[in-house]
N, C-alpha and C positions, 0 to 999 in steps of 0.2 A: 791665914786665909780661912774663910768660911767654907763649909762643905754643904752637901745637899740636905743635911739635917738642921742647918741653921735657918731659922725663920727670917723672912724678908718681906717687906711691903713695898709695892711699887705704885706710884700715882702717875697718871698720864692725863694730858688734855682730853676733855670729853670727846672732841672730834679733831682729827688731824686731816687736813687737805694737802696732799703732797703731789707735786708734779707741775710741769709747764702749764701756764694759764690758770692755775688754781687761785690766783688772786681774785678772780671773778667770784669765787665762793663766798668772799667776805660780805659783799653787799647783799647777796641772796640770803645768806644766813641771818644777817641783821634784820632784813625785812620780814623773814619768817617769825622773828621774835618781837615784832612790833616796835623796833627801835626807831625813835624819831629824834633823839638827841645824843650825839656821840662826842667824845673827846679823843683826839688822836695825839699820841706822844711820839715826836719824831725829831730828828736832826734837820738841819737846813735843807739838805739835798732831798730827803724824802718828804719834807713838808711841802715842797714845791710839786710833788706828784701824788698828793693825797687823792686826787680824782680817780686814780687807779683802783682804789678800794671800793668805789661805787656805793658809798654809804648813803642811806636814805635820810631825809629830814635835815635837821640843823647839825652841821659838823663844825666843831671848834678845834683848832690845831694849836698845840703847844709845840713850837718848832725850834726850841732853843736847847735841845739836849746836848750836853757836853760829852766829849769822847770818854772822859773818866768822871761821871757825874758825882758831884759833891752835895753836901747838905743844902747850901743855898740854891743849887740847881733844882734839887728835889722840892724845896720849899716853894719855889716859883711855880712848879707844876701842880703842887697840892693847892696852892692859892687859886689857880685857875679852875681846878676841879671843884673846889668849894663854890665858886661863883656859878659854874656851868650846871652843876648837878646832873651829870650825864647818866644816861641809862646804860651806856656801853663805853668802856675805855679800851682803846686799841693801841698797842705798842707796834710801831711801824719803823723798823730799822734793824740795827745790830743789837748787841747785848745791852748797851747803855739805855737805848730807848725802851727796850722791853723790860729792863729792870725797873726803870722809873714808872712805867705803866702799871706794873704789879702793885707798887706802893700807892699810886694814884687811885687804884681800884679799891684798896682796902682801908686806907687811913682817913680820908675825908668823912666827917660825920661819925667817926667811930669813937671819938673821945680818947684815942690812943695817939701818942707821938711816935716818931721813929725810934727814939731811945727806949720806949716801952716795949717795942716788938723785936729788938735785936736779939738774935739767938733762935733756937728752934721752937716752932709751934707756939708762939705767943700772940699771934694775930687773932683778934676776937671773932672775925667773920668777914663776909663780903656781901654787899647789898646790890652790886651792879654786875653786869656782864663784863667779861674780860676776854679779849681776843689778842693774839700775837701774830704779826706778819713779819717774818724775818727777811732781811735784804742782804745779809752776809752769811757766809758759811764758816762758822767758827765757834760761837759761844754755846749754841744749842739752848739758849735761854727760853726759846718758845716752848720748850717741853718741860722746863724746870720749875721748881718751887722756891728758888732762891733769888734774892735781890742784893746787890752790893752797892753801897754808897760810901764815898770817901768823907771822912771827918777832916776838914781843913785844919783844925786845931792840932789834932794828934797825928795827922797824916797817915791814919790807918783806915782800912776798909771795914765798914760795919756790915755784917752779914745778917740778913733776915731770911728765915726759912719758914714757910707755911704752906700747908695744903690749900689754904684759901687763895693762894697766889698762882695756882695751877690754872691755865687758860681753859675757858670753855671751848674755844676754837683756836687751833694753831694752823696757820697757813704757811706752807713751805713751798714757794714757787721759785724754782731755780732761775727762771728767766729774769727775776728781779735782781739777780746778782751779776748779770752780764756786764753791767757798767762798772763793776768794782775793779780798780786798777790792779795791775800785776803784783805790785809790792804788798798791797793790802790783802790780796787773794792768798799770797804765799804765807804771810804772817798769821792771818786768821785760820788758814788751813792747818798750820802747825798747832794752833790753839786747840782745834778739834782733835787733832792727833794726841795732844797732851792729855786732854780729858779722858780719851779712851785708854791710853797707855798707863796713865796714873791709876785709873780705876782698875785696870787689868792686873796691875802689880801691887795694889793696895793690901794692907792687912785686912781690910774689910771686903776684899774681893769676893764675889759670889758667883757660882756657876750660872745663875739666871742672868746676871749682868755681863759675865765674860763673853757671852755670845754676841752681844751688841758691841762690846769693847773691841774684840778682835776683828770683827767685820768692819767696824769703823776705821781701824788702822789699815786694813787691806784697801778700803775705799780711798783713803787719803794717799796711800802708796801708789795706787793705780792712777788716780785722777788729778792729784794736785799738780804734778809736773805738767800735765797736759793743759790744765786751766791757766797756769802761769804763762805757758808758751803761747796760748791762744785763748784769750778771754771770751771769745764767741763760740767756743766748743761747748755746745749745749749739753752733750752727754757728760762731759767732765764736770760742768757746773752742777748737773743733777746728782752725780756721784758724790761731790763734795757736800751738797745740801743734805744728802742722806747720812753721810759721815758725821756732819755736825749735829743732826737730829739724834743719831745714836749716841754721840757724846753727851748730849743733854739727858738722854735716858740714864747714862752712867752716873750723872751728878747727884741725883736724888738719893737713892739708897746707899751709894758707895762713896761718892765724892772724890776729890783730887787729893794729892799728897804734897810732898816737899817741893815739887816743881812749881806749883802755884803759890805756895808760901814764899818761895824765894823770888818769884816774879812780881808779887804785889808791891813791894817797896819801890821797884823801878817805875811803876805807874804813879803811885801816890806821892813819891818824893821828887821824881824827875820827869814825870809826864811822858814816859815811854808808853806808847799804845799797848794795851793789854796783850793782844796777839803777838806783837813783836817781842815783848818781854818774855812771854812763854816760850817763843821760838828760840831765843838766845839761851834760856836756861835748860830747855828740854834735853839736849844731849848730855849735859853734865849730871842731871839727876838720874837719867836712865842708866848712865855708866856707874854712878855711885851705888845705885840699888841693885845692879846686876849680880854681885856676889850673893845677895840674899834671895834673888829670884832668877837663877840662871836659866831655867827651862822657859819661863814666861818671857824673859828678855830675849831669848833666842827666837821665840815665836813673834815678838814685836819686830825684830830685825828681818825675819823672813817675810812678814807681811808687808814690809816696806821695800822688799826686793833686795835686801842686804844679807840674805842667808849665808852663813858660813864665815861672816866677818869675825875676826878674832879681837879686834880693838873696838869695843862698843862706842867709846867716845869719838874716835876718829871716823868711824863709819856713819854714825848718826849726825855728827857735826858736818861732815862732808855732804850728806844728803840735804840738810837744811841750807847750807851755803850754796849748793848748786841751784837752789831756787832763787838765788839773788838776794837772800836775806843778809843784812849786816849783822854779823854774829859777835861783834866786839862791843862791850859796854862802853869802852873809851870813845868809840865812834858815835855813840848814841847820847853823848852829853852827860854821862854819869861820872862825877868826880871821884877820883881814887880815894880821897880822904874821907868820903862818906861811906865807903864799903863797910867799916866796922859797925856804924850805926844801922845800916841796912841789915846787916847780919843779925843784930840784936832784935830788930823789929820782926824779921822773918822767923826767927827762932821762937818768938812769943806767939806765933799763930798756931796754937796747939790743936785747934779743931782740924787742921790739915796735917801738921807734922806728926800727930799721934797716929795717923793712918799710914805713915810711911813704913815700908817693909823693913827698913834698916834705920836704927836710931841715928839721928843727925844732930850733932852738937852745933852750938854757935860757931865754933872754930871750923867745923866742917863746911858750914854755909859760907863763912868768910873765905875759906880756901876755894870754894866753888866760884864765888864772885871774882876772886883774883885770877882764877884760871880762865874766866870768861872776859876778863878785862882787855 
């Protein structure tokens, strides 16, 4: 772990508008900047409610974002951006929409392709405004500098990180999440929890980020069960939106660890929604890492209301299952004979596994999958 003498740099959106009704800030902000031509990147549901953004001038909508966006999905969005030549790109939705919006803001007209910018800080720049309006509480992508796109050939996620993909405006209006179904609320909420818990226990953990990570875990522990039980509990929705935002703060300078590495093949190979994949894996990696991080693991459990639990796996697994989450890979359509290939793919994601507080071999990952099967 890093200490107070370890340098760290943090990038944030230029402006964050947080709270009920703050979606109205989007249109006012765009008008202040003289925007008359916008491109909104959204999925089908949010594409039908773009009017909520109140954008001025000509508004074009790319409304075909996939749950786990791949290169063809990105290419379609980029082609529309090339034609429209927007002054402003808006990501309106969950992590998938916001991730595509980041790339749609930096790639068109740049002379760079997706493969040119995979990795850290390879994006040449950005010539248009970028705003993010989150409609789920999980990814924290509105606050982050990363975009993930699946390569359908290799079935691996390509990760782009760039300060040029940090939003000029991030709108976090919890009222936009009131329509999210209970099952999605539960899974995406555990994704936010995983962001915070993995960053908190990472080898790259830092005191400056720990404060966001631990508070994010507390918020999830307090408000996720309430939001699942009553989707119209506005205070619970606000608490989860803040937890998700804090999780996004954790991703830039620290990032996730083995939990996300093990979750990715579930989405790329078997189309398990990202939040659900993270939820299934979360108890297993928390328990695996507990011997290397006993004090911090105890703080995670305490923040979830599980203080004093002796069996980390049983306690955290039971907490997730109580939310109604299906915690068995077999019930999610993952074939048992693919577990070894998944373990190899997860083990190759060194950008995350090298952050893990405890070394995790391919065999360890395979054992994790089998335990979760």
